[in-house]
N, C-alpha and C positions, 0 to 999 in steps of 0.2 A: 416464523420458523429461520431466515436468513440471521436475521441481525440478533438468535437468540445461540447461535450456531458461533456468528462473528461479533460477540459481544465487542471488543476488542482487537483490535487487530494488529497480527505480529509485523515488527521491520518490513520483510519481505513481501507479507500482503500489500500493507498499506502503499513499498513502493510501485506494484507489480500496478495498483490500479493507481496510483500516479502517470505511470507508462502508460497506460491504457485509454488517458482522455484525448490519447491519439490512435488510430488506429492503428497498426503497428500488429506481426507476425511476431512468434516465438525468440528470437534469435535476437531481432529488434528490441524485445522488449527485454529480456536480460541487458543488451548495452545501456537503453535506456536507464534502469535501474543504477545499473556502476555511472551510470553520468551522470544522474540526479543525485544521489547520494555518495560522491564526490567517490567513488568509488569506496564509500564504507560496507557496503552493502554490495554482497554478489549472491546472483541467486543461479544458482546449478537445472540445467535442465530438467532432474527427478524435481524436484519442489514446484518448478516452476509448473510443468506441465499435470502435477496436482492440483496445483493450488489455480489453476485454468481451469480445469476440469469442476475441483468444490465451485466454484462463482460462478462456472455457466451453470451449472444446477441452481444454483440458488440465487440465477438471474439476475447477476451484480455484471454479467459482463455476458456479450453476444457474437457469435463469431459470424463476423459479412465477408469471410471469403474462404476455398478452400481449393486449390492447384495444389495436388499431388498433397506430399506429405506436407507442403506448406499451408498455415493457416492464420488466418489475422484475423482479430478480435478488437473491442470495444469497446468501452463500459458504457453502461445501462443507467436511468434517471435513479433503480433501485441502490446500482454500486453506486454512484454519484454519488448520495446523499450520505450511505456510509462512510466514505471518503469524509466528507464533512463532522460530520458528527465526530468520527475518531479526532480530526484537525481541531475539532473545537476546545476536545477532551484531553488533546495535546498541549496544546493553547496555556486551558485551565492547568495544569498539572504546573506548566513552567509557571504560571504568576504563584504557581501554591507555593512552589519550589524557590524562585526570585524572593518571596517576601522573609523566607526562612533564611534565607544561605547571606541578603543581605543584610539581616542580623547577626548572625553569628560572626559574619565575618567584622563587624561592627566591634564586640564585644572583644578581636584580639584572638579569636581560633584560627585555623586555616582548616 
């Protein structure tokens, strides 16, 4: 079920899962996403908590601690596998594009 729902990951989804390779809470996740992406991707609280809920429902992450409103999470084996599949898909897309652009640019186009 999770694989069908998350056939491909959006950028925020991908970076959230990357951030959760180490246990952290929501505020820390938002900061890690910003750091990992060099500031290119920013995740707001609404998006983050909606994604955390979906990820948790699909056993991609698990809650590790809850202190008041502060909740910490970490990626599960299922989430790690989905992250790896997405990483491999992205690498394949880069290889495909590199071959195209190398040929395209060698023909004098920009």
